C-alpha positions in Angstrom: 0.0 0.0 0.0 1.1 3.6 -0.3 1.4 5.9 2.6 -0.1 9.4 3.0 3.0 10.9 1.4 2.8 8.7 -1.7 5.7 6.3 -0.9 5.3 2.6 -1.2 5.2 0.7 2.1 5.0 -2.8 3.2 1.7 -4.7 2.9 0.9 -4.5 6.6 1.0 -0.7 6.8 3.7 2.0 7.1 7.3 1.5 8.0 8.4 3.3 11.1 11.3 5.6 10.2 13.0 5.5 13.6 16.1 3.3 13.2 15.9 2.0 16.8 12.1 1.3 16.7 11.2 -1.2 19.4 7.6 -1.7 18.3 8.3 -4.1 15.5 9.0 -1.6 12.7 5.5 -1.7 11.1 3.0 1.0 11.8 -0.4 -0.5 11.3 -3.2 1.7 9.9 -5.0 1.3 13.2 -2.0 2.3 15.3 -1.3 5.8 16.8 1.2 7.4 14.4 2.8 10.7 13.3 3.3 11.7 9.7 5.8 14.5 9.4 7.9 16.5 7.0 11.0 18.6 7.7 13.0 19.8 4.7 15.1 18.2 1.9 18.2 16.7 3.4 20.9 14.2 2.4 21.0 10.9 4.2 23.3 11.0 7.2 24.7 8.0 9.1 24.4 9.8 12.4 20.7 10.5 12.1 18.4 8.5 14.4 15.7 8.3 11.7 15.7 7.2 8.1 14.3 10.4 6.6 13.0 10.4 3.1 14.6 12.6 0.4 11.9 15.3 0.9 12.3 15.3 4.7 9.2 13.2 5.2 8.8 10.3 7.7 6.2 8.2 9.4 6.6 7.1 13.0 4.7 5.2 15.7 3.5 8.0 18.0 5.8 6.7 20.8 8.8 6.7 18.4 8.0 10.3 17.3 7.7 11.4 20.9 11.2 10.1 21.5 12.7 12.2 18.7 10.6 15.2 19.7 11.7 15.0 23.4 15.3 14.8 22.4 15.0 17.8 20.0 13.4 19.9 22.7 16.1 19.3 25.3 18.4 22.2 26.1 21.3 19.9 27.0 23.5 18.0 24.5 21.9 14.7 23.5 22.6 11.9 21.0 20.6 13.9 18.4 22.9 15.8 16.1 22.3 19.5 15.5 21.3 18.9 11.9 18.6 16.3 12.8 17.5 18.4 15.8 16.7 21.3 13.4 14.9 18.8 11.1 12.7 17.5 13.9 11.9 20.9 15.3 10.7 22.1 11.8 8.7 18.9 11.3 6.9 19.5 14.6 5.3 22.6 13.2 3.2 20.7 10.7 3.2 17.2 12.1 0.0 15.3 11.3 -1.0 13.1 14.3 -3.4 10.1 14.3 -4.5 8.5 17.5 -5.2 4.8 17.5 -8.5 3.5 16.0 -9.5 2.1 19.4 -9.0 5.6 21.0 -10.8 7.3 18.1 -13.8 4.9 18.4 -14.1 5.7 22.2 -14.0 9.4 21.5 -16.5 9.2 18.7 -18.9 7.3 20.9 -18.6 10.1 23.5 -19.1 12.8 20.8 -22.2 11.1 19.5 -23.6 11.1 23.0 -22.8 14.8 23.3 -24.6 15.5 20.0 -27.7 13.7 21.3 -27.7 15.5 24.7 -27.0 19.1 23.5 -29.8 21.4 22.4 -28.0 23.5 19.8 -25.0 21.7 18.3 -23.4 23.4 15.3 -20.4 22.4 13.1 -17.4 24.5 12.1 -15.5 23.1 9.1 -12.2 23.7 7.3 -10.2 22.3 4.4 -9.5 19.0 6.2 -13.0 17.7 5.5 -12.4 18.0 1.7 -8.9 16.4 1.4 -10.4 12.9 0.8 -12.3 14.5 -2.1 -8.9 15.4 -3.7 -8.6 19.0 -2.5 -5.3 20.0 -1.0 -5.2 21.6 2.4 -3.2 24.7 3.5 -1.2 23.8 6.6 -0.7 20.0 6.3 2.7 18.4 5.7 2.2 19.1 1.9 -0.2 22.0 2.3 -0.1 25.1 0.1 1.2 27.4 2.9 3.6 24.7 4.2 5.2 24.4 0.8 5.5 28.1 0.4 7.2 28.5 3.7 9.6 25.7 3.1 10.6 27.1 -0.3 11.1 30.5 1.3 13.3 29.1 4.1 15.1 26.3 2.2 14.7 27.0 -1.5 13.0 24.6 -3.9 12.0 21.4 -2.1 11.7 17.8 -3.3 8.2 16.5 -2.9 8.4 12.8 -3.8 5.6 11.8 -6.1 3.6 14.9 -7.2 -0.2 14.6 -6.6 -2.2 15.1 -9.7 -4.5 18.1 -9.4 -8.2 17.3 -9.4 -10.5 19.1 -11.8 -12.7 21.3 -9.7 -15.7 20.2 -11.6 -15.1 16.5 -10.7 -14.9 17.1 -6.9 -17.7 15.5 -4.9 -18.9 15.7 -1.2 -17.0 13.4 1.2 -18.4 11.1 3.8 -18.1 14.0 6.3 -20.1 16.4 4.1 -22.9 13.8 3.7 -22.9 13.0 7.4 -23.3 16.6 8.4 -26.3 16.9 6.0 -27.8 13.8 7.5 -27.3 15.1 11.0 -29.2 18.3 10.0 -32.0 16.2 8.5 -32.2 14.1 11.6 -32.5 17.2 13.8 -29.3 16.7 15.6 -27.2 19.5 14.0 -28.6 23.0 13.8 -26.1 24.9 11.7 -22.8 24.8 9.8 -20.1 27.5 9.7 -17.5 26.8 7.0 -14.3 28.4 5.9 -14.3 26.4 2.6 -14.9 27.8 -0.8 -15.2 24.5 -2.7 -19.0 24.4 -2.8 -19.2 20.8 -1.5 -21.4 21.6 1.5 -24.1 23.1 -0.8 -23.6 20.4 -3.4 -24.3 17.8 -0.7 -27.7 19.4 -0.1 -27.1 21.8 2.8 -29.9 24.5 2.6 -28.7 28.0 2.2 -30.3 29.0 5.5 -28.4 26.3 7.4 -24.8 27.5 6.5 -22.5 30.5 6.6 -19.8 30.1 4.0 -17.5 32.7 5.6 -14.9 32.8 2.7 -17.4 32.5 -0.1 -18.4 29.7 -2.5 -16.7 29.1 -5.9 -20.0 28.1 -7.4 -22.1 31.1 -6.2 -22.1 34.5 -7.9 -23.8 37.7 -6.9 -24.8 40.8 -8.8 -22.9 43.9 -7.9 -25.9 46.0 -8.7 -29.0 44.2 -7.3 -27.2 41.8 -5.0 -29.1 38.8 -6.2 -27.2 35.5 -5.8 -27.0 32.7 -8.3 -25.9 29.1 -7.7 -24.0 27.9 -10.8 -23.3 24.4 -12.1 -19.7 25.5 -12.9 -16.9 27.2 -11.0 -16.7 31.0 -11.2 -13.5 30.7 -13.3 -15.3 28.5 -15.9 -18.5 28.9 -18.0 -19.4 31.3 -20.8 -18.1 34.8 -20.4 -19.1 38.1 -22.1 -16.0 39.9 -23.4 -17.8 43.2 -23.0 -17.8 42.9 -19.2 -15.0 45.3 -18.1 -12.4 44.3 -15.5 -12.6 46.0 -12.2 -9.9 45.5 -9.5 -11.2 45.3 -5.9 -10.1 48.2 -3.7 -9.3 45.7 -0.9 -7.6 42.7 -2.5 -6.7 44.3 -5.9 -8.2 41.2 -7.7 -11.0 41.3 -10.3 -14.1 39.7 -8.7 -16.2 40.1 -11.9 -16.8 36.7 -13.6 -17.5 38.0 -17.1 -21.2 37.3 -16.8 -24.3 39.6 -16.6 -27.2 39.3 -14.1 -30.0 37.2 -15.6 -32.6 39.6 -14.3 -33.7 41.6 -17.4 -34.5 44.6 -15.2 -31.0 44.7 -13.8 -28.3 43.6 -16.2 -25.6 44.3 -13.6 -22.3 42.5 -13.6 -21.9 39.2 -11.7 -19.1 38.8 -9.2 -17.6 35.8 -7.5 -18.2 35.5 -3.8 -14.7 34.5 -2.9 -13.1 36.4 0.0 -9.4 37.0 -0.8 -6.7 38.2 1.6 -7.5 41.8 2.3 -11.3 41.5 1.6 -13.8 42.0 4.4 -16.2 39.1 5.2 -19.7 39.7 3.9 -21.7 41.3 6.7 -24.8 39.2 6.4 -22.8 36.0 6.2 -20.8 36.9 9.3 -23.8 38.1 11.3 -25.6 34.8 10.7 -22.5 32.9 11.7 -22.2 34.9 14.9 -25.9 34.5 15.7 -25.7 30.7 15.5 -22.3 30.5 17.2 -23.7 32.4 20.2 -26.7 30.0 20.5 -24.5 26.9 20.3 -24.0 24.7 23.3 -21.6 22.4 21.4 -19.3 23.1 18.4 -18.1 20.2 16.3 -15.0 21.5 14.6 -13.8 19.4 11.7 -10.6 19.8 9.6 -9.5 23.2 10.7 -6.3 24.4 12.4 -8.3 27.4 13.7 -5.6 29.9 12.8 -7.6 32.3 10.6 -9.3 35.2 12.3 -12.0 36.3 12.9 -13.4 32.9 11.9 -11.6 31.0 14.6 -13.2 33.1 17.4 -16.6 31.7 16.5 -15.9 28.3 18.1 -15.9 29.8 21.6 -18.7 32.3 21.3 -21.4 29.9 22.5 -23.1 29.0 25.8 -21.0 28.8 28.9 -19.5 26.4 29.6 -18.5 25.8 26.0 -18.4 22.2 24.7 -15.8 22.2 22.0 -14.9 19.2 19.9 -12.0 19.4 17.5 -11.0 16.7 14.9 -7.9 17.7 13.1 -4.6 16.0 12.3 -2.6 19.0 13.6 -2.5 20.9 16.9 -4.6 24.1 17.1 -4.6 27.1 19.4 -7.9 25.9 20.9 -6.9 22.4 21.9 -6.8 23.3 25.6 -10.5 24.5 25.4 -11.4 20.9 24.6 -9.8 19.7 27.9 -11.7 22.1 30.2 -13.7 20.6 33.0 -17.3 21.3 34.0 -17.0 23.4 37.3 -19.8 21.4 39.0 -19.2 17.8 37.8 -15.5 18.0 37.0 -16.1 16.1 33.8 -14.3 17.0 30.7 -16.6 19.3 28.6 -15.2 18.8 25.1 -13.1 16.3 23.1 -9.9 16.5 21.1 -9.5 14.0 18.3 -6.3 13.6 16.2 -7.1 11.9 12.9 -9.2 12.0 9.7 -12.7 13.5 9.8 -14.2 10.7 7.7 -12.9 8.1 10.1 -14.5 10.0 13.1 -17.8 10.6 11.4 -18.2 7.0 10.3 -18.1 5.9 13.9 -20.3 8.9 15.0 -23.0 7.9 12.5 -22.9 4.3 13.7 -23.8 5.6 17.1 -26.6 7.9 16.0 -28.3 5.6 13.4 -29.5 2.0 13.8 -27.8 -0.6 11.7 -30.5 -0.8 9.1 -30.9 2.9 8.6 -27.1 3.4 8.4 -26.7 0.6 5.8 -29.5 2.1 3.7 -28.1 5.6 3.9 -24.5 4.5 3.1 -25.8 2.4 0.2 -27.4 5.5 -1.3 -24.0 7.1 -1.9 -24.0 6.0 -5.6 -27.4 7.5 -6.3 -26.3 10.7 -4.5 -23.2 10.9 -6.6 -25.3 10.7 -9.8 -27.3 13.7 -8.4 -24.1 15.6 -7.8 -22.9 14.9 -11.4 -26.1 16.4 -12.7 -25.5 19.6 -10.8 -21.9 19.9 -12.1 -22.6 19.6 -15.8 -22.3 22.5 -18.2 
């Protein structure tokens, strides 16, 4: 099988990169593990790990902790300075996966919280779409990670390059569909998303049940009458009128006009994409709806976000006191400690912090919230749903 970084591994799972691994060498898919990437480095005999050419490696969680502890010691250790630097950089973007047994236990508790809470909402980031073929931003091969490494170390080797997916071929993941099902079942009340890929709306999430903070690549709005239109193509695609003039945004200096004209014959204004670029302000009505629902929330299910972008990240702690925050993400976030807070009266942990893939978590959550027959029927309907998605992504 191939690991998350695209390298061939043995049939039983991943190969631990720590030379002195005492756990048998093989990292099984159900084991707790760390997938990391430092920077391009030549193989060195004195290194404690067998780093790949691009600085990547996979470790048992225990083995990674050994390296991490050595790198963070102030006194001289048996970790050479070059490898210490490599480990410290790899820590910044390390993707952590707890064991499947541990994840299952957490998912069971999260499902119980969803049942018991009165106004649970979800907050989603790029991590829920990676299984659809969309790259993330801060993962070990994320857009910003690659940019930072190139800035610090020059052009970097990346092993096997991942083929870019055609935006029109992207389809909702298990997590997207699970969130819609939870809304339909009355468990989930609202979704706040940082994603612009349009997969939440494609999955069937109603417009009044979601705030897409950073816009939607498949929704355009008229700059004159403000009407919004859901398109079956991305804003960069589709027919364009060459007579539509370019207009650079005063905030981001990018042209938001899509080259199309408002279909309303009484208007004929120019259509714009709804993407929020760096420098742009969030749309007021989108943010206000997000704040309104965030303040009502007694539980926030955060999926696939490092929670580093403001003001979006502040929404996850705006809810009822004491806040019950659940985070599922491969990397650490600035809000992890909030998940560990205790109820002042019962001393029980309020939230839950899960390290792993969102699809893995949601599969177990759905097993807890649906009976076996319902779950089987719903999961079997994936093929039919995909046909429906295809119909809404055709020109």
